[in-house]
C-alpha positions as CSV (number, residue, x, y, z in Angstrom):
1,M,-2.3,45.6,-97.0
2,H,-1.0,43.4,-94.3
3,E,-2.6,39.9,-93.6
4,P,-4.4,39.2,-90.8
5,I,-2.7,37.5,-88.0
6,R,-2.8,33.8,-88.3
7,P,-2.8,31.2,-85.3
8,I,0.5,30.0,-83.9
9,T,0.7,26.5,-85.4
10,N,3.9,25.2,-84.3
11,A,4.5,22.2,-82.7
12,N,4.4,23.6,-79.2
13,A,1.6,26.1,-79.2
14,T,-1.2,24.7,-78.0
15,S,-5.3,26.4,-77.5
16,A,-6.4,27.7,-75.0
17,A,-9.7,29.8,-74.3
18,R,-10.8,32.3,-76.9
19,G,-11.4,35.9,-76.4
20,P,-10.9,39.4,-77.8
21,L,-8.6,40.2,-74.2
22,R,-7.9,36.5,-73.3
23,S,-5.2,34.2,-73.8
24,V,-5.9,32.3,-77.3
25,S,-2.5,30.2,-77.4
26,A,1.2,29.9,-75.8
27,T,4.0,28.7,-77.7
28,H,6.4,26.9,-75.3
29,D,10.0,26.8,-74.8
30,W,10.2,30.0,-76.9
31,T,13.5,31.7,-77.2
32,C,13.3,35.6,-75.9
33,P,15.2,37.3,-78.8
34,F,15.8,40.7,-76.7
35,C,19.0,39.7,-74.2
36,P,21.9,37.7,-75.6
37,L,21.2,35.4,-73.0
38,L,18.5,34.0,-75.7
39,C,16.9,32.1,-72.6
40,D,14.8,29.5,-74.2
41,D,12.5,28.1,-71.3
42,I,10.0,30.8,-71.9
43,E,6.0,30.2,-72.3
44,A,5.1,33.3,-74.4
45,R,0.9,34.0,-74.4
46,L,-0.6,35.4,-77.5
47,S,-4.0,37.1,-76.5
48,G,-6.8,38.0,-78.7
49,D,-5.8,41.6,-79.1
50,H,-2.5,40.6,-80.8
51,S,-0.7,41.4,-77.7
52,L,2.1,38.8,-76.4
53,A,3.1,38.4,-72.9
54,A,5.4,35.7,-70.9
55,P,3.8,35.8,-67.2
56,A,5.4,32.9,-65.8
57,T,9.0,34.5,-66.8
58,Q,10.6,37.0,-64.0
59,C,12.4,39.3,-66.4
60,T,11.9,43.3,-66.7
61,R,13.6,43.2,-70.0
62,L,11.3,40.9,-71.6
63,A,8.1,42.1,-70.1
64,A,9.1,45.8,-71.3
65,A,10.2,44.6,-74.8
66,L,7.0,42.7,-75.2
67,A,4.2,45.6,-74.5
68,R,5.8,47.0,-77.2
69,Y,3.7,44.8,-79.9
70,D,0.0,44.9,-80.2
71,A,-2.6,45.1,-82.7
72,S,-1.6,47.8,-84.2
73,D,1.2,46.1,-85.6
74,N,-0.9,44.6,-87.9
75,V,-2.0,47.9,-89.9
76,C,1.8,49.3,-89.6
77,T,2.7,50.8,-93.1
78,P,5.4,52.2,-94.7
79,S,6.1,56.0,-95.4
80,V,8.0,58.5,-97.0
81,D,8.3,61.6,-95.4
82,G,5.5,60.7,-92.8
83,A,3.0,60.0,-95.7
84,P,1.7,56.5,-95.8
85,V,2.6,54.6,-99.0
86,S,2.8,51.0,-100.2
87,L,5.9,48.6,-99.9
88,D,6.4,49.2,-103.2
89,D,6.4,52.5,-103.4
90,A,8.8,52.7,-100.3
91,L,11.6,50.3,-101.7
92,E,11.8,52.6,-105.1
93,E,12.4,55.4,-102.9
94,A,14.9,53.8,-100.8
95,S,16.3,52.2,-103.5
96,A,16.8,55.7,-105.1
97,V,18.6,57.4,-102.4
98,L,21.1,54.3,-102.1
99,M,21.5,54.6,-106.1
100,R,22.3,58.4,-105.5
101,A,24.8,58.1,-102.7
102,R,28.5,57.9,-102.9
103,R,29.0,56.8,-99.5
104,P,26.3,55.4,-97.2
105,L,26.0,53.9,-94.1
106,F,24.3,51.1,-92.7
107,G,24.0,51.9,-89.0
108,G,22.2,50.2,-86.0
109,C,22.2,46.9,-87.5
110,G,19.8,45.6,-85.4
111,T,18.8,42.2,-87.1
112,D,20.2,38.1,-87.0
113,I,22.0,35.9,-89.0
114,A,19.9,36.3,-92.4
115,G,19.5,39.9,-92.3
116,A,23.2,40.3,-91.8
117,R,24.4,38.0,-94.8
118,A,21.7,40.2,-97.1
119,L,22.7,43.2,-96.0
120,Y,26.5,42.7,-96.3
121,E,25.3,41.7,-100.0
122,L,23.2,45.0,-100.5
123,A,26.5,47.1,-98.8
124,A,28.5,45.3,-101.6
125,G,26.5,46.4,-104.5
126,C,26.5,50.4,-103.4
127,G,29.7,51.1,-101.2
128,A,28.8,51.0,-97.7
129,T,30.1,51.0,-94.2
130,L,28.5,48.6,-91.7
131,D,28.6,49.7,-87.9
132,S,26.0,48.9,-85.2
133,V,24.4,50.4,-82.3
134,H,26.5,48.7,-79.9
135,G,30.0,49.6,-82.0
136,D,31.6,51.0,-79.4
137,A,31.2,48.0,-76.8
138,L,31.8,45.4,-79.7
139,N,34.7,47.7,-81.0
140,A,36.5,47.5,-77.6
141,A,36.6,43.9,-77.4
142,T,37.4,43.3,-80.8
143,L,40.6,45.7,-80.1
144,A,41.7,43.5,-77.6
145,L,41.6,40.2,-79.2
146,Q,43.2,41.9,-82.2
147,D,46.1,43.0,-80.2
148,R,46.5,40.5,-77.3
149,G,44.1,37.0,-78.1
150,A,41.4,36.3,-75.6
151,L,40.8,33.2,-73.4
152,F,36.7,33.2,-73.6
153,T,34.5,30.7,-71.7
154,T,30.9,29.4,-72.0
155,L,27.9,30.1,-70.0
156,S,27.5,26.1,-69.8
157,E,31.1,25.8,-68.0
158,V,30.7,28.7,-66.1
159,R,27.2,26.8,-64.9
160,S,29.1,23.6,-64.9
161,R,32.4,24.0,-63.2
162,A,32.5,27.8,-62.1
163,D,32.7,28.0,-57.7
164,L,34.5,31.6,-58.1
165,L,33.1,34.8,-60.2
166,V,35.0,37.5,-60.3
167,V,32.2,40.2,-62.1
168,F,34.4,43.8,-63.1
169,G,33.0,46.8,-63.0
170,C,28.9,46.0,-64.1
171,E,26.1,44.5,-62.6
172,P,25.4,41.7,-64.9
173,A,21.6,41.6,-64.4
174,A,21.0,45.2,-65.0
175,R,20.8,44.3,-68.5
176,H,21.0,40.7,-68.1
177,P,18.1,40.3,-65.5
178,R,18.1,36.4,-65.5
179,F,21.7,36.1,-65.7
180,Y,22.2,34.7,-62.1
181,E,19.4,31.9,-62.9
182,R,21.0,30.9,-66.0
183,I,24.3,30.6,-64.4
184,A,23.2,28.8,-61.1
185,S,19.6,27.5,-60.7
186,G,19.5,24.0,-60.3
187,T,22.9,23.1,-59.6
188,P,24.0,22.0,-56.4
189,M,26.9,24.2,-56.2
190,Q,27.6,27.4,-53.8
191,R,29.5,30.2,-55.7
192,D,31.2,33.2,-54.3
193,I,31.0,36.0,-56.1
194,R,33.2,39.0,-55.9
195,F,32.4,42.2,-57.4
196,V,35.3,44.3,-58.2
197,C,35.3,48.2,-58.9
198,G,31.7,48.1,-58.2
199,G,29.0,47.9,-55.7
200,I,27.1,44.2,-55.2
201,D,24.9,43.2,-57.5
202,P,21.2,43.4,-55.7
203,A,20.1,40.1,-57.8
204,A,23.1,38.1,-56.6
205,S,22.8,39.1,-53.3
206,A,19.0,38.0,-53.1
207,R,20.0,34.5,-53.7
208,S,20.5,31.7,-51.6
209,D,23.1,30.1,-53.5
210,T,25.7,32.7,-53.9
211,R,27.8,34.7,-51.7
212,A,28.4,38.1,-52.7
213,E,31.2,40.4,-51.7
214,S,32.5,43.9,-53.0
215,M,36.1,44.9,-53.2
216,L,37.8,48.4,-54.3
217,A,34.2,49.5,-55.5
218,D,35.3,53.0,-55.5
219,A,39.1,51.9,-57.1
220,S,40.1,53.4,-60.7
221,P,39.7,50.3,-63.1
222,H,42.9,51.4,-64.6
223,D,44.6,51.7,-61.1
224,V,43.2,48.5,-60.1
225,L,44.4,46.4,-63.1
226,A,47.7,47.9,-63.5
227,I,48.3,46.7,-60.0
228,W,46.7,43.4,-60.7
229,S,48.8,42.8,-63.7
230,A,51.7,43.3,-61.8
231,L,50.9,40.6,-59.0
232,A,50.1,38.4,-61.9
233,E,53.6,38.3,-62.7
234,G,54.9,37.5,-59.4
235,R,55.5,41.1,-58.1
236,K,55.1,41.1,-54.2
237,P,52.1,43.2,-52.9
238,E,54.5,45.2,-50.3
239,S,56.6,46.3,-53.3
240,L,53.4,47.9,-55.1
241,E,51.7,49.2,-52.1
242,N,51.1,53.3,-52.6
243,G,49.1,53.6,-49.4
244,S,45.8,52.8,-51.2
245,G,45.3,48.9,-50.0
246,I,44.9,47.9,-53.6
247,A,47.3,45.5,-53.9
248,I,46.8,43.9,-49.9
249,A,43.3,43.9,-51.5
250,L,44.0,42.0,-54.4
251,A,46.6,39.9,-53.3
252,S,43.8,38.8,-50.8
253,L,41.3,37.9,-54.5
254,V,45.1,36.2,-55.9
255,E,45.0,33.5,-53.1
256,R,41.1,32.8,-53.8
257,I,41.2,32.3,-56.7
258,V,44.3,29.7,-56.9
259,G,42.4,28.2,-54.1
260,A,39.0,27.6,-56.7
261,R,38.4,25.0,-58.7
262,Y,37.0,27.4,-62.0
263,T,37.2,31.0,-61.5
264,A,35.0,33.0,-64.0
265,F,35.8,36.4,-65.2
266,V,32.5,38.7,-66.0
267,I,32.7,41.6,-68.0
268,E,30.6,43.7,-69.9
269,P,32.2,46.1,-72.3
270,D,29.4,48.5,-72.4
271,A,29.6,49.4,-68.6
272,L,33.6,50.0,-68.7
273,P,34.4,53.7,-68.9
274,Q,35.1,54.9,-72.4
275,P,37.2,55.6,-74.4
276,H,39.7,53.4,-73.2
277,A,37.8,50.4,-72.1
278,A,39.8,48.2,-74.9
279,L,42.6,48.5,-72.8
280,L,41.1,47.4,-69.5
281,I,39.7,44.4,-71.4
282,E,43.2,43.5,-72.4
283,A,44.6,44.1,-68.9
284,L,42.4,41.2,-68.0
285,H,42.9,39.2,-70.8
286,R,46.7,39.0,-70.1
287,I,45.9,38.5,-66.1
288,V,43.7,35.4,-66.8
289,K,46.4,34.0,-69.0
290,A,48.8,34.4,-66.2
291,I,46.0,32.7,-63.5
292,N,46.1,29.6,-66.2
293,R,49.5,28.6,-65.5
294,V,48.8,27.5,-62.1
295,C,44.8,27.2,-62.4
296,R,41.8,27.3,-64.3
297,A,40.1,30.7,-65.0
298,G,38.1,32.5,-68.0
299,I,36.2,35.4,-69.3
300,L,32.6,35.9,-70.0
301,T,32.1,38.9,-72.0
302,L,28.2,40.0,-71.7
303,G,26.7,42.2,-74.5
304,G,25.7,42.1,-78.1
305,A,22.0,42.4,-77.4
306,D,19.8,43.8,-80.6
307,G,21.7,41.2,-82.7
308,A,25.0,43.1,-82.6
309,L,26.7,39.6,-81.9
310,S,25.2,37.9,-84.3
311,V,25.7,41.0,-86.8
312,N,29.3,41.3,-86.2
313,Q,29.9,37.4,-86.1
314,T,28.3,37.0,-89.8
315,V,30.0,40.0,-91.6
316,T,33.5,38.5,-90.2
317,W,32.6,35.1,-91.6
318,L,31.8,36.8,-95.3
319,S,34.5,39.4,-95.3
320,G,37.5,38.6,-92.9
321,F,37.0,41.6,-91.3
322,P,34.3,42.6,-88.5
323,L,32.2,45.6,-88.3
324,R,33.1,49.4,-88.7
325,T,34.2,48.0,-92.4
326,R,33.5,49.8,-95.9
327,V,32.4,47.0,-99.0
328,S,33.3,48.8,-102.1
329,T,31.7,48.2,-105.2
330,P,32.6,45.9,-107.9
331,D,33.1,49.1,-110.1
332,R,35.3,50.9,-108.0
333,P,38.4,53.2,-108.7
334,P,41.5,52.0,-109.6
335,G,43.4,51.7,-106.2
336,T,40.3,51.1,-104.0
337,P,41.0,48.5,-101.7
338,P,37.7,46.1,-102.0
339,L,36.9,46.2,-97.6
340,D,38.7,48.8,-95.6
341,H,38.1,48.1,-91.4
342,D,38.8,51.1,-89.4
343,P,37.4,50.9,-86.1
344,Y,37.6,54.8,-85.5
345,R,37.0,56.7,-88.8
346,Y,33.8,54.4,-89.3
347,R,31.8,55.0,-86.5
348,T,28.4,56.1,-86.9
349,E,28.3,59.5,-85.0
350,R,32.1,60.7,-86.7
351,L,30.5,59.5,-90.3
352,L,27.2,61.3,-89.6
353,A,28.8,64.0,-87.5
354,A,31.5,64.8,-90.2
355,R,29.4,64.5,-93.4
356,E,31.3,61.5,-94.6
357,A,28.2,59.5,-94.9
358,D,25.5,60.5,-97.7
359,A,22.6,58.4,-96.8
360,L,21.9,56.1,-93.7
361,L,20.4,52.9,-94.0
362,W,19.4,52.6,-90.3
363,I,17.9,48.5,-88.7
364,A,16.2,48.6,-85.8
365,S,14.2,45.4,-85.9
366,F,14.7,44.6,-82.4
367,D,14.5,47.7,-79.8
368,P,13.4,50.6,-81.6
369,H,16.5,52.6,-81.3
370,P,15.9,56.0,-82.7
371,L,17.9,57.7,-85.3
372,P,21.3,59.0,-84.2
373,G,21.6,62.4,-83.2
374,A,24.3,63.4,-85.2
375,L,22.4,62.7,-88.4
376,H,21.8,66.3,-89.9
377,A,18.4,67.0,-91.3
378,D,19.6,67.3,-94.6
379,T,21.0,63.8,-95.0
380,P,18.9,61.1,-96.4
381,A,17.2,58.1,-93.8
382,I,15.9,55.0,-94.7
383,V,14.8,53.1,-91.5
384,L,13.8,49.8,-91.5
385,G,12.5,49.5,-88.0
386,A,10.0,47.3,-85.6
387,P,6.6,48.8,-85.9
388,A,7.2,50.3,-82.5
389,L,9.4,52.7,-84.4
390,A,7.2,54.3,-86.7
391,S,5.7,56.2,-83.5
392,A,8.8,57.0,-81.5
393,M,10.3,58.5,-84.8
394,T,7.1,60.8,-85.2
395,S,6.8,61.5,-81.4
396,A,10.6,62.0,-81.1
397,S,10.9,64.6,-84.5
398,S,12.0,68.0,-83.0
399,E,12.2,69.6,-86.5
400,P,11.0,68.6,-89.6
401,R,14.1,66.4,-92.0
402,N,14.9,68.6,-95.0
403,A,16.0,64.9,-96.9
404,K,14.4,62.0,-98.0
405,T,13.1,60.0,-94.7
406,V,11.7,56.4,-95.9
407,F,10.1,54.0,-93.3
408,I,9.5,50.4,-93.9
409,P,8.3,48.1,-90.9
410,V,9.9,45.0,-90.7
411,A,9.5,41.8,-88.4
412,T,11.3,41.2,-85.1
413,P,12.6,37.6,-85.5
414,G,11.4,35.4,-82.8
415,I,8.4,37.9,-82.7
416,D,6.8,37.6,-86.2
417,S,9.7,35.7,-88.2
418,D,12.0,32.8,-87.1
419,G,15.8,33.3,-87.2
420,H,19.2,32.4,-85.5
421,L,21.0,34.6,-83.4
422,F,24.6,34.2,-81.7
423,R,24.2,33.2,-77.7
424,V,26.5,35.7,-76.1
425,D,29.1,33.2,-75.5
426,T,29.3,33.0,-79.2
427,S,29.8,29.2,-78.9
428,V,26.0,28.3,-79.7
429,V,23.6,29.5,-82.6
430,V,20.1,29.6,-81.2
431,P,17.4,29.1,-83.5
432,L,14.5,31.5,-83.1
433,H,10.3,31.0,-83.7
434,A,7.9,33.4,-84.3
435,A,5.6,33.6,-81.3
436,R,2.7,35.3,-83.1
437,H,2.6,36.2,-86.9
438,V,2.3,39.8,-88.2
439,A,2.4,39.4,-92.1
440,L,5.6,41.8,-92.0
441,P,8.4,41.4,-94.4
442,G,12.0,40.6,-92.6
443,V,14.8,42.7,-93.1
444,A,16.9,39.9,-94.8
445,A,13.7,40.3,-97.6
446,I,13.8,43.9,-97.5
447,A,17.7,44.0,-98.4
448,V,17.4,41.4,-100.7
449,Q,14.6,43.6,-103.2
450,L,16.3,46.7,-102.4
451,A,20.0,44.8,-103.9
452,D,17.9,43.8,-106.7
453,Q,16.7,46.8,-107.7
454,L,20.5,48.4,-107.5
455,A,21.6,46.1,-109.8
456,A,18.5,46.9,-112.1
457,G,19.2,50.5,-112.1
458,R,23.0,49.7,-112.7
459,A,22.1,47.6,-115.5
460,A,20.0,50.1,-117.1
461,R,22.7,52.9,-116.9
462,A,25.3,50.7,-118.1
463,A,23.1,49.8,-121.3
464,L,22.4,53.4,-121.7
465,T,26.3,54.3,-121.9
466,R,26.8,51.3,-124.4
467,R,24.0,52.7,-126.8
468,P,25.1,54.4,-129.6
469,A,24.7,58.2,-129.9
């Protein structure tokens, strides 16, 4: 049974009026974990019904996320095949699933840095492959970096220096509602924003400190970047004109970039057309490198929510490879590499659809992402999820599962536990502090216990094989 919620006691918390439905405490300068911008100027209010709100912050994404947390989280229990069980029983069932699996998959990977470190150790103990729910977007950016290198910029540099933003193929505020506020509010600079291969982001046009303009909104991103690459290398617009006007339009933008103090290109891999988003990102980096021969420019890549960016960074530290890497067990067969990275083969949906993964550990401690649609009903699944995922799994199950399904509710970093995440520009690791205290275990704690149980199981089996007949 979980402990009752304890009042916030950190230095930023202040008492307020008490009552069953009134605000009882507030945490100032709280960091929101639900968006990779990691805004850290929020007042999070905890009410007597154990719900959270941030009424002074105009962020639709944060409001929707906080609405998922309420008093029912305090009584959310683990389950096996839908039946409530104790945490010890759930851990025993989960470790049995991983012990039997030969090629387990760790999918979703929605956790913080500590959770990622523990999951990697667990993966090394059972020979698992790791991938993120945002794996396609991460993979596109990683491939471009591996193939051509990259020239990045940071939120701080965009805020202090960029008088021109070139937003390519996305609407930043759609997934990052406070983007323009983070880069512009409180600064005297008037900024031009050119939206290329897309319409004007409504959040940008609503601001008084920006001038927004759209160009080539209906053009093919591949055509636009091919022509732009040629212009960046010195080709004349008239030599490239094909009747579409793309070259002439881009030539005027090139002139504006040359006259800018600093140009920040803004991209969002998840918004680019698949399956060749990596080629578009690679072309943009090549263009920015050419621009830097005569003036200053950099790329700000948006994405990495649900801890995806942090997990990717952590796995890369520990293994030398990014996500979509298989970690072999210490007792691997001769000739088996200790690590195997393949951005295509180890895609979650492909592994599950081809039945190349015989067990799934699904981690979703931030947003309650459901189990992948490619998961077969006879493939065992272990879910480490925020409490909201428990009801979502029940309501979404259109057909009964034939294999073992274990659910363990876990704390969301920044809500019921402390933690750390990388900010969107990977230049800062931001600490998270709990806005309330429901007694749920973190992903790291569960992964450590599972790793310990697997190690004990292997030791027991080894002792049996050594025992004389």
